[in-house]
N, C-alpha and C positions, 0 to 999 in steps of 0.2 A: 692418333691421327684425328684431325678435326673433320667435321662433317659440314658441307656447305649446303644451305637451303635457301631457296627463293621464298621470301615471305609474302604471302598474299595480302593485298590491301585490306581484306576483311579481318586480318589478324594483326594489323599495324599497331593498334592501341595496346594490345597485350605485349607486343615485342618492344614498343617504344622505350620503356624505362631501361632496358638492357642495352639498346643500341644508341640511344640519344647521346650519351657521353662521347662515344666515338665520333658521331656525326658533328656534334657541337665542336669538338676539338679540331676536326678537319675544316669546318667552315670558318672558324676563327683564323686559321692560317690563310685561307683563301680570301677572306675579307670581301666576299661578294653576296653571300647568302647567310642566313641564320638557320639554325637547326629547325626552327618552326616553318621556314620556307620549304625545306626539304620534306618535312612532314606533310605539308599541304599538297606538294606535288606528288608524293607517294600516295596519299589518300585519293587524289584525283586520277591516279593510275597514269600519270605523266612520266613518272620515274618508277624504277623497280628497286626493291631492297633485298639484299643478300646478307646472310649472317653465317659466319663459321663458328661452330660450337665445339667445345671439348668438355666432356663430362658435365653437360648441362649449362656451361658458362659460355657466354659470347666471347670469342677471342678476336674476331675481326668482323668488319662490316664493309660492304661495298654498295654503292648506289649507281645504278645505271640508267641510261635513257636511250632512246632510238632517235637518231637525227636523220630525217629524209632530205638529203641534199638533192639538187636537181639531177645529178648524174649518179648518185649512189646512196644506198641506205646503209648507215653505219650505226653500230652500237657504240656508245660512249661510256667509258668508265668515268663517271663524274667524281666519285670519291672512292678511295680504298684505303683503309686504315685498320690498325689492330696491334695486337701483342703477339710475340713469338712468331714472327713472319714465316720462318721456315716450316712451321706446322700448317700453314694455310695457303701459302703462295701457289702451291700446285693446283689449287682450285680455280685458278684463272682459266684453265682449260675448260672448266664447266661453264664459265661465262662465254668463252669462245663458241662452244657447242650451242648454247642458248641463242647467241647472236646469229649463228648460221641458220638455226631453226626459224628465227624471226625474219629471215630473208636478207640479212645484212651481208654485205660484201667486205666489210672492214670493221675492225674494232679499234677504237682510238681513245686517247686520254691526254688531257693537258695535265701534266704531272710535275711534281717537284723534281729538281735535278737528280736527286738520289735514285729515283726510279730508273733512270737511264742505265745505271750500272747493274740494276737487278733484273730488268726485263731484256735480257740479252737477245731474245728472238724478236723483239720489236725494233722497228727502224725509226730513227729520228728523222722527221721530215720538216719540222718547224720548231721554233723556240718561242716561248711566251716571255717577253721582257716587259717589266712594269716600271713606271715611275709615278710616285705619289705627287699630286699637284696641290 
């Protein structure tokens, strides 16, 4: 079983070589940020980094942030990617507990369509559609 750990900003540089390939891959698919942009936001403590490890190797990475909307504080799973999903997917409960502790009333994610089939206890409320210009 994997172990999920929140990575403190003070340890970001030490973890970056192991997590950057995951983040880089996710950012290439999203086409809005580069991995370096995420590093900067993590270093400034605007986002949070989570890593799932198994036997000392990173198997999955999540990036979260907190969004204070006028009517609700929400935790956003900005990115979540990795290998052997069945070994770390259960750790989403850890992110939910962290969000509650941070005063969030909701956890949300703009995710690729495949996540809808996986996150069965999440409710689809919106769809993000895109068209390149």
